[in-house]
Steps between C-alpha positions, in 0.01 A plus 500: 500500500523372861196467723600794722557724199168388352328582831650851503361574155142403587215750528411382851851580625483847349156548648626414848791746468270778373236434766751503787666816366176691436322394821802556727575827321155640566518390862838673538363813331212503752746466787702784356195725490445411867847648577397849384415626852832360623695740277368785714619334820828334405637544148792269581276215614262545205796474262634185666161331482453595134850371415393155621158517339658593166740208535200269521402606144829561318666185634237285333628612159852418611375152593376456143846577363727335758302201623232428237702548179827420677677786322859538619711816523875533503622816670818666370630759745798617700531281817596813695168669411292186562473533882349846462204384289189512712670693777473846345263717301584500129385603154496199266531589127370208290489439125158432348517227237231242586149468640621376841777749574294642783454149641874431485552831682255392769679165531830684546334698777357185658840326510635790711194554720375835366207390283229629732646851520641556151367776274458567130417799282159406357256667266214683668222275358629198692409645843131433420558135411370264772755283682833615351408868459332531839790310660745746349296797619541388863865418439555863398606413147597801287240556227550722195303620198800499262452875457820643637377845607225337711713207622804694612338637817283197592785251448737711707245528783435123498873429519549750781240313702725193500775668705359362826397162363533246785654209302755457224356535148611487138363740243474305174542725196464420131676805356412402142139580588352212304575147387759448224354421157667533157262786404561692820876442467499643146314811616725537807818482293361771268472718806855408604629599155311829507660584838848381415487220758674165452263233365408198705462149364308327780325783682276797439627850576455554877267766638733715701269747676314236702829341603647835604194591711510156662868525587476860625204427728641176641843643583562434866237225494629257237863388527558377146378435149487134400557475126314180401522339156282196437514233229337163439711220365463379140342834406168391651218753542288378793143615564288492813273244331804276443584527869141407594530197270802393704763560232848524648752765402849591609570867558839668545509825695805729512497751788748780567484706817576867441514727811254786465763761577678411173201621297517874403243732659450733204222406258713517183789317666267233637342454155847452342584248776183301427568491128849370573349238731278373218793485262672277760183289533506460125857370516395250768223378275745467212731295722204276594398458134850395397598284802169394657581652838560832667850610611607441855433244773168338593347484848262229617197630686231234566126545494331591826202283607276783627329579170402137452380468860289813453337353186433164666328667796280712273419195285398291798292781648318577175470164322358297788178703545469534125517122462231451765277755328542337161414157645186640658396675180547190288323273755205742513426421136382854435572599142496869596765463770718291269472765227593769754805296609613452137456873438712590803772254392504640147513857635797412717679339208431794268606747769832322545557467127421871450765598758752276329407652163601847622864383511511352149723665242222555248297676770791707628517875519527698177724737691813543292353387167459857379757730636664806374781670680363463849505755774530219750856409404 
């Protein structure tokens, strides 16, 4: 193991990352709360400010993937569609096979300059989580309870509010509803058999109602659906902890641009279209399994420096006064102050490790483990 790799795996390095993320995140959350009166004066200005404040948080996780671990991504896409990425509103449909799919989605957004404004469909409980949850609240993320009768109206209203959004955004959607596991796949295919739907080998059965509501309420706002299929080479299954340890991966992302007007408006027709889309995604995964690549040409799109610059600025601003404080505490010789410092450090480490733990497969949602013929499909 090289010196740099050894350094990346050390507790102190992880502690620095966690401290900068937690401290800067709480500062950003405070600044976001300060924008509340501004929403009454200028909604457009409040949104623009919150887009940049949210970028300060989410881009730090992109730094961990792109710059710290050095993970690379090869983009497979149509060169004719490529110039439109980042220059239009879109719905991105992603597969959900690993712990860092969301992070790869954010990295895709960052490469095309829409990270600060992009949205997701998140479970209601997350809005109360400091830093990420509060950030999403001010970014007007769409929250749901996974109870369709309650969600249908609230999700539609949240999406309607995006019609006058001042900057381009992508709406990231995991139509499978939960991360792929063998157990969930078995249950999902039982549902497919009971409904007479074609079985999928590499995906769970998509949840069609949420997709249909998203498409219907973003018609006229979003220009296209980006069908995104992600794989990691050598059948690797990366985790956020691996990324924090500086382990490098190579991801392959296949993206198809589908104009929104090609998607049927009727609910039943839209559901059939989505099922067909996932059958095609399955064929792309089969192609990748057999040949080690996706079909079609690749496009080179380099990393942007702004996420790294953002992290460096936060690190300088937060680590310098912390270093001075620690020196003063140690030089004071007070056992009490040293114990307090150690306690704060341990708390920061545990807080960061707890947030990482929420992404781990064995801590993932049980959603989809027990499922009869669902009303949500």
